[in-house]
C-alpha beads as a LAMMPS data file, in Angstrom:
LAMMPS data file: protein, C-alpha beads

284 atoms
283 bonds

1 atom types
1 bond types

-500.0 500.0 xlo xhi
-500.0 500.0 ylo yhi
-500.0 500.0 zlo zhi

Masses

1 110.0

Atoms # bond

1 1 1 0.985 22.652 14.938
2 1 1 -1.070 20.250 12.807
3 1 1 -2.068 17.107 14.685
4 1 1 -1.209 13.719 13.267
5 1 1 -3.646 12.096 10.856
6 1 1 -4.644 8.452 11.016
7 1 1 -2.198 5.994 9.511
8 1 1 -4.208 4.557 6.624
9 1 1 -1.832 1.756 5.613
10 1 1 -0.905 -0.635 8.420
11 1 1 -0.327 -4.398 8.469
12 1 1 -0.495 -6.906 11.308
13 1 1 -0.074 -10.649 11.752
14 1 1 -3.066 -11.090 9.431
15 1 1 -1.056 -10.032 6.363
16 1 1 0.563 -12.997 4.627
17 1 1 3.956 -11.295 4.202
18 1 1 4.449 -10.802 7.939
19 1 1 4.831 -14.514 8.544
20 1 1 1.612 -14.911 10.494
21 1 1 0.947 -15.075 14.242
22 1 1 4.074 -15.716 16.268
23 1 1 6.506 -14.692 13.549
24 1 1 9.313 -12.341 14.520
25 1 1 8.682 -10.515 11.243
26 1 1 5.159 -9.516 12.218
27 1 1 3.791 -6.901 14.504
28 1 1 0.679 -8.006 16.311
29 1 1 -2.397 -5.873 16.012
30 1 1 -2.424 -5.330 19.758
31 1 1 1.233 -4.251 19.894
32 1 1 0.673 -1.873 16.991
33 1 1 -2.290 -0.279 18.750
34 1 1 -0.216 0.147 21.905
35 1 1 2.443 1.877 19.812
36 1 1 -0.181 4.162 18.266
37 1 1 -1.327 5.281 21.712
38 1 1 2.295 5.880 22.724
39 1 1 2.806 8.088 19.651
40 1 1 -0.408 10.028 20.176
41 1 1 -1.773 8.762 16.878
42 1 1 -5.546 9.360 16.798
43 1 1 -6.395 6.408 14.584
44 1 1 -5.278 3.813 12.081
45 1 1 -6.611 1.390 9.492
46 1 1 -5.386 -2.204 9.462
47 1 1 -5.200 -2.707 5.694
48 1 1 -4.223 -6.356 5.410
49 1 1 -2.986 -7.793 2.134
50 1 1 -5.548 -9.313 -0.198
51 1 1 -3.531 -10.813 -3.049
52 1 1 -5.373 -13.282 -5.262
53 1 1 -2.903 -13.867 -8.085
54 1 1 -3.090 -17.359 -9.575
55 1 1 0.172 -17.415 -11.551
56 1 1 2.482 -15.052 -9.709
57 1 1 6.133 -16.063 -9.808
58 1 1 9.153 -14.812 -7.924
59 1 1 12.866 -15.382 -7.561
60 1 1 13.829 -16.980 -4.219
61 1 1 16.051 -14.033 -3.292
62 1 1 13.006 -11.755 -3.346
63 1 1 11.423 -13.598 -0.420
64 1 1 12.581 -13.267 3.176
65 1 1 13.080 -16.353 5.335
66 1 1 9.651 -16.043 6.941
67 1 1 8.022 -16.064 3.487
68 1 1 10.113 -18.770 1.837
69 1 1 7.619 -21.549 2.540
70 1 1 5.112 -19.802 0.241
71 1 1 7.368 -20.176 -2.807
72 1 1 7.055 -23.414 -4.754
73 1 1 9.843 -25.207 -6.596
74 1 1 8.383 -23.816 -9.829
75 1 1 8.726 -20.269 -8.513
76 1 1 4.974 -19.764 -8.162
77 1 1 3.827 -18.009 -4.987
78 1 1 1.012 -19.633 -2.976
79 1 1 -0.540 -16.905 -0.831
80 1 1 -2.659 -18.242 2.056
81 1 1 -6.308 -17.303 2.294
82 1 1 -7.007 -14.172 4.344
83 1 1 -8.457 -15.092 7.758
84 1 1 -11.212 -12.495 7.724
85 1 1 -13.041 -13.891 10.767
86 1 1 -9.914 -13.960 12.905
87 1 1 -9.028 -10.487 11.702
88 1 1 -12.412 -9.007 12.620
89 1 1 -12.326 -10.698 16.037
90 1 1 -8.914 -9.124 16.659
91 1 1 -10.228 -5.715 15.558
92 1 1 -13.088 -5.983 18.070
93 1 1 -10.699 -7.001 20.834
94 1 1 -8.358 -4.079 20.126
95 1 1 -11.237 -1.599 19.992
96 1 1 -12.196 -2.751 23.482
97 1 1 -8.599 -2.585 24.746
98 1 1 -7.840 0.840 23.223
99 1 1 -11.069 2.890 23.320
100 1 1 -9.124 6.140 22.838
101 1 1 -7.891 4.915 19.422
102 1 1 -10.073 4.998 16.320
103 1 1 -9.383 1.644 14.684
104 1 1 -10.662 1.120 11.155
105 1 1 -10.888 -2.061 9.148
106 1 1 -9.287 -2.237 5.756
107 1 1 -7.650 -4.121 2.923
108 1 1 -4.683 -3.505 0.681
109 1 1 -6.166 -5.069 -2.430
110 1 1 -3.567 -6.136 -4.987
111 1 1 -4.514 -5.698 -8.646
112 1 1 -8.208 -4.926 -7.963
113 1 1 -8.803 -4.245 -11.662
114 1 1 -8.081 -7.931 -12.281
115 1 1 -9.239 -9.631 -9.098
116 1 1 -12.431 -7.991 -7.825
117 1 1 -14.751 -10.826 -8.803
118 1 1 -12.426 -13.371 -7.197
119 1 1 -12.360 -11.237 -4.051
120 1 1 -16.128 -11.012 -3.885
121 1 1 -16.355 -14.792 -4.023
122 1 1 -14.214 -14.984 -0.880
123 1 1 -15.453 -12.158 1.326
124 1 1 -17.840 -9.231 1.666
125 1 1 -15.856 -6.167 0.649
126 1 1 -18.510 -3.856 2.097
127 1 1 -17.465 -4.896 5.636
128 1 1 -14.266 -2.830 5.401
129 1 1 -13.932 0.849 6.253
130 1 1 -11.119 1.598 3.810
131 1 1 -9.840 -0.330 0.818
132 1 1 -6.635 0.831 -0.808
133 1 1 -5.664 -0.400 -4.249
134 1 1 -2.163 -1.623 -5.039
135 1 1 -0.330 -2.532 -8.195
136 1 1 2.193 -5.143 -7.069
137 1 1 2.671 -7.246 -10.207
138 1 1 3.019 -6.905 -13.967
139 1 1 2.367 -9.412 -16.719
140 1 1 5.403 -11.226 -18.062
141 1 1 5.388 -14.235 -20.387
142 1 1 1.842 -15.243 -19.513
143 1 1 2.272 -14.889 -15.765
144 1 1 2.709 -11.970 -13.384
145 1 1 5.687 -10.920 -11.291
146 1 1 6.733 -8.100 -8.992
147 1 1 9.115 -5.384 -10.185
148 1 1 12.060 -6.663 -8.124
149 1 1 11.884 -9.956 -10.023
150 1 1 11.376 -8.250 -13.385
151 1 1 14.387 -5.979 -12.962
152 1 1 16.535 -9.116 -13.492
153 1 1 14.785 -9.913 -16.777
154 1 1 14.052 -6.580 -18.431
155 1 1 15.783 -3.210 -18.815
156 1 1 15.197 -1.092 -15.714
157 1 1 13.563 1.768 -17.618
158 1 1 11.147 -0.660 -19.249
159 1 1 10.020 -2.070 -15.895
160 1 1 9.321 1.422 -14.527
161 1 1 7.450 2.505 -17.634
162 1 1 5.416 -0.700 -17.830
163 1 1 4.466 -0.277 -14.176
164 1 1 3.247 3.287 -14.632
165 1 1 1.521 2.425 -17.925
166 1 1 -0.728 -0.074 -16.106
167 1 1 -1.972 2.492 -13.576
168 1 1 -4.700 3.892 -15.896
169 1 1 -6.119 0.354 -16.215
170 1 1 -5.954 -0.017 -12.423
171 1 1 -8.253 2.984 -11.940
172 1 1 -10.379 2.853 -15.099
173 1 1 -13.249 0.852 -13.610
174 1 1 -15.500 1.120 -10.578
175 1 1 -13.658 -1.392 -8.397
176 1 1 -14.250 -0.673 -4.696
177 1 1 -11.081 1.107 -3.586
178 1 1 -10.757 4.775 -2.795
179 1 1 -6.989 5.251 -2.535
180 1 1 -4.091 4.258 -4.798
181 1 1 -1.156 3.287 -2.653
182 1 1 2.633 3.522 -3.181
183 1 1 2.716 4.793 -6.760
184 1 1 6.498 4.564 -6.404
185 1 1 6.355 0.818 -5.687
186 1 1 8.544 -0.188 -8.623
187 1 1 11.030 2.549 -7.731
188 1 1 11.554 0.896 -4.330
189 1 1 13.429 -1.887 -6.101
190 1 1 15.339 0.228 -8.585
191 1 1 18.684 -1.579 -9.243
192 1 1 21.014 1.166 -8.043
193 1 1 24.184 -0.898 -8.372
194 1 1 23.640 -1.243 -12.100
195 1 1 21.719 1.948 -12.870
196 1 1 22.780 4.475 -10.263
197 1 1 20.384 6.332 -7.946
198 1 1 16.752 6.512 -8.997
199 1 1 15.981 9.804 -10.758
200 1 1 12.232 10.461 -11.029
201 1 1 12.819 13.140 -13.650
202 1 1 13.618 10.398 -16.173
203 1 1 10.037 9.186 -15.742
204 1 1 8.256 12.454 -15.019
205 1 1 5.907 12.225 -17.992
206 1 1 4.895 8.684 -17.033
207 1 1 4.371 9.531 -13.364
208 1 1 2.307 12.571 -14.281
209 1 1 0.227 10.548 -16.723
210 1 1 -0.507 7.951 -14.034
211 1 1 -1.457 10.716 -11.612
212 1 1 -3.823 12.297 -14.122
213 1 1 -5.595 8.969 -14.532
214 1 1 -5.944 8.555 -10.764
215 1 1 -7.245 12.100 -10.371
216 1 1 -9.757 11.605 -13.198
217 1 1 -11.083 8.491 -11.432
218 1 1 -11.886 10.570 -8.337
219 1 1 -9.593 8.518 -6.128
220 1 1 -7.024 9.733 -3.628
221 1 1 -3.283 9.158 -3.775
222 1 1 -1.438 7.783 -0.781
223 1 1 1.604 9.601 0.506
224 1 1 3.558 6.501 1.419
225 1 1 5.959 7.528 4.146
226 1 1 8.291 4.552 3.965
227 1 1 10.437 6.817 1.786
228 1 1 9.583 10.490 1.435
229 1 1 9.513 11.772 -2.127
230 1 1 8.645 15.510 -2.190
231 1 1 7.969 15.455 -5.928
232 1 1 4.950 13.170 -5.444
233 1 1 2.602 15.676 -3.725
234 1 1 3.866 18.433 -6.023
235 1 1 3.160 16.549 -9.250
236 1 1 -0.095 15.161 -7.818
237 1 1 -1.397 18.650 -7.069
238 1 1 -0.234 19.986 -10.446
239 1 1 -1.996 17.132 -12.264
240 1 1 -5.349 17.770 -10.611
241 1 1 -5.140 15.529 -7.556
242 1 1 -7.659 16.574 -4.932
243 1 1 -7.095 14.217 -1.998
244 1 1 -4.339 12.303 -0.209
245 1 1 -4.041 9.796 2.581
246 1 1 -1.016 9.062 4.752
247 1 1 0.298 5.520 5.001
248 1 1 3.407 4.158 6.650
249 1 1 3.000 0.675 5.098
250 1 1 4.074 -0.513 8.522
251 1 1 4.477 -4.247 9.130
252 1 1 5.886 -3.856 12.655
253 1 1 4.938 -1.431 15.443
254 1 1 8.236 0.453 15.317
255 1 1 7.582 1.891 11.852
256 1 1 4.012 3.010 12.511
257 1 1 3.437 6.605 11.333
258 1 1 7.082 6.876 10.294
259 1 1 7.983 10.308 8.892
260 1 1 4.452 11.672 9.350
261 1 1 5.454 15.204 10.479
262 1 1 7.638 15.623 7.401
263 1 1 4.925 14.204 5.129
264 1 1 2.384 16.629 6.590
265 1 1 4.661 19.567 5.781
266 1 1 5.086 18.268 2.232
267 1 1 1.359 18.071 1.476
268 1 1 0.471 21.293 3.280
269 1 1 2.885 23.098 0.966
270 1 1 0.625 22.097 -1.928
271 1 1 -2.654 23.100 -0.328
272 1 1 -3.898 19.826 1.177
273 1 1 -5.775 20.272 4.459
274 1 1 -7.181 17.889 7.073
275 1 1 -10.867 17.156 7.537
276 1 1 -12.800 17.246 10.784
277 1 1 -12.046 13.596 11.569
278 1 1 -8.401 12.424 11.685
279 1 1 -9.418 9.435 9.562
280 1 1 -10.587 11.720 6.750
281 1 1 -8.648 12.138 3.554
282 1 1 -6.792 15.439 3.263
283 1 1 -8.206 17.593 0.463
284 1 1 -7.402 20.763 -1.423

Bonds

1 1 1 2
2 1 2 3
3 1 3 4
4 1 4 5
5 1 5 6
6 1 6 7
7 1 7 8
8 1 8 9
9 1 9 10
10 1 10 11
11 1 11 12
12 1 12 13
13 1 13 14
14 1 14 15
15 1 15 16
16 1 16 17
17 1 17 18
18 1 18 19
19 1 19 20
20 1 20 21
21 1 21 22
22 1 22 23
23 1 23 24
24 1 24 25
25 1 25 26
26 1 26 27
27 1 27 28
28 1 28 29
29 1 29 30
30 1 30 31
31 1 31 32
32 1 32 33
33 1 33 34
34 1 34 35
35 1 35 36
36 1 36 37
37 1 37 38
38 1 38 39
39 1 39 40
40 1 40 41
41 1 41 42
42 1 42 43
43 1 43 44
44 1 44 45
45 1 45 46
46 1 46 47
47 1 47 48
48 1 48 49
49 1 49 50
50 1 50 51
51 1 51 52
52 1 52 53
53 1 53 54
54 1 54 55
55 1 55 56
56 1 56 57
57 1 57 58
58 1 58 59
59 1 59 60
60 1 60 61
61 1 61 62
62 1 62 63
63 1 63 64
64 1 64 65
65 1 65 66
66 1 66 67
67 1 67 68
68 1 68 69
69 1 69 70
70 1 70 71
71 1 71 72
72 1 72 73
73 1 73 74
74 1 74 75
75 1 75 76
76 1 76 77
77 1 77 78
78 1 78 79
79 1 79 80
80 1 80 81
81 1 81 82
82 1 82 83
83 1 83 84
84 1 84 85
85 1 85 86
86 1 86 87
87 1 87 88
88 1 88 89
89 1 89 90
90 1 90 91
91 1 91 92
92 1 92 93
93 1 93 94
94 1 94 95
95 1 95 96
96 1 96 97
97 1 97 98
98 1 98 99
99 1 99 100
100 1 100 101
101 1 101 102
102 1 102 103
103 1 103 104
104 1 104 105
105 1 105 106
106 1 106 107
107 1 107 108
108 1 108 109
109 1 109 110
110 1 110 111
111 1 111 112
112 1 112 113
113 1 113 114
114 1 114 115
115 1 115 116
116 1 116 117
117 1 117 118
118 1 118 119
119 1 119 120
120 1 120 121
121 1 121 122
122 1 122 123
123 1 123 124
124 1 124 125
125 1 125 126
126 1 126 127
127 1 127 128
128 1 128 129
129 1 129 130
130 1 130 131
131 1 131 132
132 1 132 133
133 1 133 134
134 1 134 135
135 1 135 136
136 1 136 137
137 1 137 138
138 1 138 139
139 1 139 140
140 1 140 141
141 1 141 142
142 1 142 143
143 1 143 144
144 1 144 145
145 1 145 146
146 1 146 147
147 1 147 148
148 1 148 149
149 1 149 150
150 1 150 151
151 1 151 152
152 1 152 153
153 1 153 154
154 1 154 155
155 1 155 156
156 1 156 157
157 1 157 158
158 1 158 159
159 1 159 160
160 1 160 161
161 1 161 162
162 1 162 163
163 1 163 164
164 1 164 165
165 1 165 166
166 1 166 167
167 1 167 168
168 1 168 169
169 1 169 170
170 1 170 171
171 1 171 172
172 1 172 173
173 1 173 174
174 1 174 175
175 1 175 176
176 1 176 177
177 1 177 178
178 1 178 179
179 1 179 180
180 1 180 181
181 1 181 182
182 1 182 183
183 1 183 184
184 1 184 185
185 1 185 186
186 1 186 187
187 1 187 188
188 1 188 189
189 1 189 190
190 1 190 191
191 1 191 192
192 1 192 193
193 1 193 194
194 1 194 195
195 1 195 196
196 1 196 197
197 1 197 198
198 1 198 199
199 1 199 200
200 1 200 201
201 1 201 202
202 1 202 203
203 1 203 204
204 1 204 205
205 1 205 206
206 1 206 207
207 1 207 208
208 1 208 209
209 1 209 210
210 1 210 211
211 1 211 212
212 1 212 213
213 1 213 214
214 1 214 215
215 1 215 216
216 1 216 217
217 1 217 218
218 1 218 219
219 1 219 220
220 1 220 221
221 1 221 222
222 1 222 223
223 1 223 224
224 1 224 225
225 1 225 226
226 1 226 227
227 1 227 228
228 1 228 229
229 1 229 230
230 1 230 231
231 1 231 232
232 1 232 233
233 1 233 234
234 1 234 235
235 1 235 236
236 1 236 237
237 1 237 238
238 1 238 239
239 1 239 240
240 1 240 241
241 1 241 242
242 1 242 243
243 1 243 244
244 1 244 245
245 1 245 246
246 1 246 247
247 1 247 248
248 1 248 249
249 1 249 250
250 1 250 251
251 1 251 252
252 1 252 253
253 1 253 254
254 1 254 255
255 1 255 256
256 1 256 257
257 1 257 258
258 1 258 259
259 1 259 260
260 1 260 261
261 1 261 262
262 1 262 263
263 1 263 264
264 1 264 265
265 1 265 266
266 1 266 267
267 1 267 268
268 1 268 269
269 1 269 270
270 1 270 271
271 1 271 272
272 1 272 273
273 1 273 274
274 1 274 275
275 1 275 276
276 1 276 277
277 1 277 278
278 1 278 279
279 1 279 280
280 1 280 281
281 1 281 282
282 1 282 283
283 1 283 284
């Protein structure tokens, strides 16, 4: 039986969307590490959100109660500065408390193709073991917004296609991230009540085109296990993808490494194999 890989996409109280230390919506780094040991997980990367948008707007219903204070009356989101020093101190403390667990530092960097210079002005990106790149927002009327907000303003098919059309720009440069995370991010918010269940076959050409661009950049694709989609590793392999990571996108300890055994079976079916270190990308 294949052993579990490291969870390469984990959030703690240092991610702005968890509500911060003391919030019921957050899982502390220490509690998450304790859960990892309980599960027999060999390692994990705490990839905290780094979102540096300066004109990102949202509808109030798209923010949970613990995030509502970040949304201004004008709808613009004010994301607090990432506490990198506090984060690194917590990493050191957890490494001492859980020596059997391989704990890596990391960032989930939103829109790195647009925000790398701003990020470098705030922190030293070379201090992090793994940086994963996310596309969370799209341009709309001179500002940017997440897909859940845009689904109320644009036809659903257009939102999905615009999201996937921006992926080649995301990976075209040499920005410092090695994994593209949750390629199905827009599909998470698909308006099923109006459109019916999400059918990836309607967007197969666009998904495959995005995957080809990622593969050509030499980056890996994350198998995001929040919702298993067997067509993702299949199309990724068929479009030349050579490496994957596994990420639960966990914000609380309970969802750490969710669905990992099933995800392993999915990628093994398409020839992806583990490396010598559980933190390694799986390659084919």
